[in-house]
BADO-942277 format. One record per atom (N, C-alpha, C): x, y, z. Coordinates in pm, whole numbers, plus 50000, padded with zeros to 5 digits. Example, Ala and Ser with C-alpha at 12.3 -4.5 7.8 and 13.67 -1.06 7.14 Angstrom:
BEGIN
513194943150780;512304955050780;513204967050780;512854977550708;513674989450714;512905000350787;
! end
This chain:
BEGIN
500694988749999;500014999149999;500865012250015;500485023249949;501025036249954;501085039950098;502235045150139;502525050750294;502915067250291;502295070650407;501325067150476;499825069750440;499045061750487;497645063150437;497035071050517;496245082450484;495615090950571;494065092950552;493485091750658;492015091350680;491345101350803;490105109250766;489575117150846;488565109750928;488545113551055;487185106351134;486375117151192;485195115251151;484235127451198;483695124551330;482515133451393;482315129051521;480585131451468;479965130751625;478475132851630;477845141051731;476725145051723;476005151051820;474585143951843;474065146051963;473005136552035;471735149951965;470695144851916;469275151751930;468755146552013;468295154252130;467575147252228;468165133652284;467945130252412;468545118352480;467505116452587;466575103952593;465875101152675;466125088752763;466265090252905;466765076852948;465295069353009;464965058152929;463495054352947;463365042753057;464565036553072;464095025253182;465685020353254;465595015753354;466995006653409;466814993853384;467664989353323;467984974153299;468404965553423;467824951953405;468014943653523;469764941153549;470514944953437;472064942753446;472794954253481;471674967653522;472434978353567;472494991253465;472574986353326;472664997053226;471135001553238;471195010653144;469955019353112;469615019652958;468475016352941;467715017552787;467405031952775;467865037052660;467555051152615;467085050752452;466735064552442;466615065252262;467325082952239;467855080752158;468695092552113;468575091951936;469085103851891;469275103651747;470655110051732;471545101551654;472845106451612;472715112951488;473575123151509;473545130151360;475165135851351;475755132051232;477095131851191;477575146651179;478445151651259;479215164851223;480535165151162;481045175151066;481935174951006;483365182151078;483435176551196;484665179851273;485875167551294;486825166751236;487605155751212;488895154351274;489065141451338;490455138951386;491215132151253;492435130251263;492915125651114;494055113151168;493785103551110;494615090551135;495435088451020;496905088351035;497945083950938;498425069050995;498335060650878;498695047050905;499765041350819;500615035750866;501825030650771;502275016650840;502805009950779;503724996450836;504624997250949;504654993551031;505724996551156;506484982251143;507564984051253;508334972251274;508174965551425;507914955351432;507954947351553;506654947351642;506214959051650;505004962151763;504134972151710;503024976051721;502114987251690;502604998651777;502775011151708;503175021051754;502095032451753;501705039951834;500615050651818;501315063051885;501245073351801;501815086751827;500535099051828;500265104451964;499205113851955;499645128251949;498855135351892;499105149551867;497735156751875;497975171151919;496645177951895;496095180352059;494815177152053;494185178952198;494525166552274;494805168752430;495275158852489;494245147052533;494905137052546;493805125452585;494145118952728;493475114752795;493545106252906;493685092352900;494565088552998;494585071452986;496095070052934;496495056652920;497325051452875;497375047852729;498395051552656;498365051052487;498135036552463;498745024752502;498095011652488;496725008252490;496025019452577;494615016452592;493555022952482;494435033252409;493495040252284;492635029452231;491485033752197;490565026852101;491265023151965;491885034351920;492865029451791;493695015051782;494065014151887;495145004351902;494354989851953;493224993052008;492264982752089;491714976151935;491344986451825;490364982051746;491764973951630;492814977451641;494024968351559;494064952951614;493994953351758;494084940551837;493114932451832;491934941651818;490714932551803;490574923551656;490864931251540;490924922451420;492154911551429;493134913151479;494044901851477;493204889251581;492434895251691;491924881751761;490914876451708;490444880351584;489184876251506;490024868151392;491444868351391;492234859251302;492374866551180;492444879651154;492904886251062;494194889151066;495014887650934;496754887750959;497104901450935;497224911851049;497544924951016;498544925951074;499934933550995;500914932851057;501284946851143;502304945651186;502434959851306;502334970451226;501754977851302;501384993951237;501855005351306;502475015751261;502805027751275;501555038451265;501065043451374;500025052151353;500045064251431;499815078051342;499735089751404;498085093251421;497845100951512;496485104251561;496395116651579;496085127151514;495715140451555;494425142851570;494255145351700;493155149151774;492805163151769;491595165151680;490865177951686;489855178851786;488945167451760;487665165551826;488135165651981;487375172052044;487865172652212;487305160852265;488065154752356;487545141552410;486865146052541;486165135752615;484945139152706;484075147352678;483605147852554;482525158852498;481445154652463;481095140252448;479805136552414;479805135052274;480915138752201;480725136552052;481275124051978;481645115752061;481935101452012;483535101451919;484235111351946;485605109551891;486225096951911;486385092852009;487265081252040;486545069951958;485225068351952;484315057551908;484535059651748;484755071751683;484765072751554;486285068751514;487275070551589;488495067851551;488905054351552;488225046951642;488245030851670;487655027251522;486205032351478;485595025151388;486295027751267;486795038551250;487435043951124;488975036551104;489445033351197;490585023751222;490415008951122;489085004151194;488494991051143;488554993250973;487765003350969;487775004350798;488775005850725;489915014350760;491095015450704;491815004150692;492064996750795;492814984050780;492204972350692;490874973550710;490264965050608;490364967050469;490224978250439;490524982450316;492154982450261;492974985850346;494174984450310;494554968750317;494374960650366;494684947850361;493454938750288;492484943450239;491594935650167;490774924950246;490704927150361;490024918750477;488234914750435;488214904650419;486644900050389;485774901850495;485524915450508;484774923250597;483474930750545;482364926050561;481434935650475;481174946950594;480284956150568;480124967850625;479394962150755;478334954450744;477884950150885;478504940050970;479654932850898;480464928350986;481234937551071;481814945150985;482574957251055;481894962251192;480534964151147;479754972351253;479624961651390;479424949551340;479414938251464;480604939751512;481804939151449;482924938351509;483404950451599;483034961651563;483304974151634;482284975551756;481294971651766;480484972651868;481124969351984;481954956851978;482554951852099;483544964952169;483774974352101;484544983052166;483844997252238;482444996552178;481805006152227;480205007152156;479205009652231;477975009452187;477675018452055;478285031652054;478215038251947;479165040351841;479995030851863;481035028851757;480425022951619;479555014651586;479125010151464;478485022551382;478055032751468;477315045751364;478595050551290;479635051251318;480735057651260;481575048351129;480965035751123;481185027450990;480505036250853;479465039750906;478655047350773;477745057250832;478295066450882;477835079150938;476615084050890;475545083850925;474235088050869;473195091550969;472095100250990;471175102551089;470545088151118;470685084451264;470165072751317;469365076751439;468285067851450;467425068151584;468225054051657;468805060251774;469335050351851;468455044751987;468405029552004;467835024552127;468585016352206;467755008152288;468794999152376;469735009052449;470955002152473;471635010252532;472705021352435;472115024852337;472485031352253;473135023652123;472635011852103;473415002152008;472484996851914;471365001551924;470394995551836;469765007351747;470125005951635;470015016651533;468975013551427;468215024751384;467245025251285;467555037651198;467805036751060;467735047650972;466725059150982;466885072550983;465985080650983;466065090850869;465145097350807;465495105450712;465455120050750;465935123750861;466285138050922;467365143350834;467145155750797;468065161850703;467935176250752;469025182650810;469525195350873;470445202150764;470555198750653;471315204650535;470975222850539;472055226650542;471745244150547;471675250050671;471605241150799;471535246350916;473065250650956;473145261451050;474555260351093;474615256851251;475695247451266;475815242451406;477035248151465;476915251151617;478065257851674;478195245851795;479315246151792;479765235751940;480485243552034;480275241952153;481125249652245;481315239152364;482825236952390;483035224352472;483955234052595;483445235352707;484645241552819;485315228852888;486155233152948;487085225353033;486325220553171;485135213153136;484205205553232;484435191953178;484595184253278;484745168153281;483225163353338;482555155253276;481365148353326;481585132953317;481775125553394;482215110953392;480785104853370;480865092153326;479485084253295;478945081353419;479755077953550;479155077353670;478245088153697;478845096553690;478175111153737;476945113953643;476845110453513;475775113753430;474715105153470;474865092453492;473945085053499;473135086353656;474175087953743;473805087853887;472575097553909;472295108553855;471635118553840;470175117953759;470165107053695;468915106653598;467875098053676;466305102553623;465365091953668;464435086753528;464915077453497;464315067753400;462665070653395;462315075053276;460925077153251;460555078853080;459455073053078;458875074152913;458625087752877;459005094752775;458655108252737;457185107952695;456445116552704;454985120152651;454935119452521;455965123752446;456185127152315;457265119852274;457215108552168;458275102352126;459225112052073;460795107752082;461675117552011;461445114351878;461005106551802;460885105651648;459675114351619;458765116451693;457545127851675;458065139651688;458855139751774;459455154951798;460365158751674;461365147551627;462335152651551;461565157551410;460395149551398;459635153651231;459095167351217;459145173451367;458585187451382;459715197751307;459315211251258;460545220651268;461225221151377;462475224951318;463715228351434;463105238651517;462385247251501;462065255551570;461235255251680;460475241151667;459745237051756;460475228951855;461905222351839;462315213951931;462555218352083;462935232152085;463075234952207;462065234552299;460955234752267;459745230052336;459325215852397;460155207552314;459505191952329;460745184352336;461845184652270;463155176952273;464005180852401;464425170452445;465165171752596;466365161552584;467175164252667;468365156052718;468245156252860;467745142052892;467765136553050;468795141853124;470055142253088;471075142253144;471305159353191;470705167353114;470955181153143;470505183453301;469535180053351;468805183953473;469865184153587;470295173553595;471375168153723;472875175253685;473025173353565;474545176453532;474545193053514;473675200353496;473535216053505;473715218753653;473315211853742;473125215053889;474575215253933;475425203353869;476815201453911;477735210653855;477235215053718;477945224553677;477405233353581;477145242253638;476085254453606;476735262653497;478075259153456;478785266453359;477835261153222;477435249153201;477045243853085;475575250253068;474875251253176;473535258753175;473475271253109;474535279053147;474605291653105;475295293152972;476045284552916;476415281952761;474985281652672;474435273052716;472955267152659;472175280552636;471755286352780;471285298152767;471805308552685;472985310252675;473635322452569;473415318452432;473565304852394;473475302652268;471665305552206;470795302752311;469415308752292;469485323052252;470305328052350;470085344952331;470745348852198;471715340052155;472325344752047;471565339951921;470275335751920;469645330451824;469415316551765;469965310451852;469975295651825;468415291351801;467975282451718;466465276651724;466305266051830;467195260251834;467315246351916;469055245252002;469095243752125;470275241052181;470415230752294;471395227152295;471365212952405;472605208452434;472785198552540;474085191252563;474115178752474;475145175552420;475415165252348;475645150052431;474825140152429;475265129652514;475135132252660;476065127052728;476485129852872;477255140552890;477575148752770;478325162452798;479715157052772;480715171852761;480215182752835;479985195752705;479915189252578;479525198552463;478145203252444;478315216252456;476805223752413;476705226552287;475745224052183;475485229852067;474265236452036;474495245951923;473005254051911;473015249451747;471825250851711;471775248351561;470995266151552;471455272951407;471085285051392;470785282451233;470025293251204;469285295251064;470445303350984;471085312251050;472115319150976;473815316451074;474765319050980;476255318351048;476055326651216;476355320751297;476375326251428;477815332551438;477845345451524;478875353851516;479435356451657;478925347151736;479285348351877;480315341851936;481485337651860;482405329551902;483445336252016;483455349552016;484145356952093;483525356752228;482475353452251;481635349852383;482035340652461;482535328952351;483195317552433;484725312352403;485485327952369;486785324652330;487645316352450;487405315052546;488095307952666;487805292452642;486785289352568;486535274952556;486685269052401;486725255252364;486815251252232;485555253652165;485515258952041;484365260351966;484725256051817;483465252051773;483515248951632;482035253251578;482355257951455;480895261851384;481085259551227;480015254351173;480005247751028;478655248750985;478535248050847;477145243950796;477115230350765;475635225750825;475615213950777;475095207650635;
! end
């Protein structure tokens, strides 16, 4: 193969998130909508010597390098019997971590796709999704990112026709860390009066009255800055604003390009047209 091979790995936002029930195994069933976002990390892959090597640059990551999902994806392929040689991998992190954007899951899924393509592994798209699911519930979404309705623990997907083309998206990610344990500790499972799919079919301007992220209530109490950012996005003209997943990114959807980046200069921000 030509060396090195480079690929961009995108991310997602959650449009609404309802925690509907606690499962007997201690996990929670939920419903949410994943929507792809054109904010990208970059993977560069070439053949290595002796053992896999991962070099990180850009936004910092917590944890040991050997535990990174990119390397775990390569090891998973070998565990499934595929002859993958030692790889030298550079990962440029642009997507902030701990942000509710699925950056790590995207990196893992794209690594599976990249290695499969480079070494002509006999894996269909569905087989890749089944494989990468072992690394995280939302990982299969990134094998072929498109708007999806997610149920179960966030791993049962249904394609939907939602289209936000032409809308402007603004992401604001402060230096706030919300652990998964903290996020779930504050939720009270319940069935919404209006299903998320019914709400998503309404005009975006009506979402603020109906679409919610159940994590927000308790997380905003513990981290009021997140609630303040959401309120400011509405003041700046957002038609809909929400926290993505279990945080800590707050996003807003705007009809015209927002010009309020300076208000969030101390935080990570990103603006694009979908």
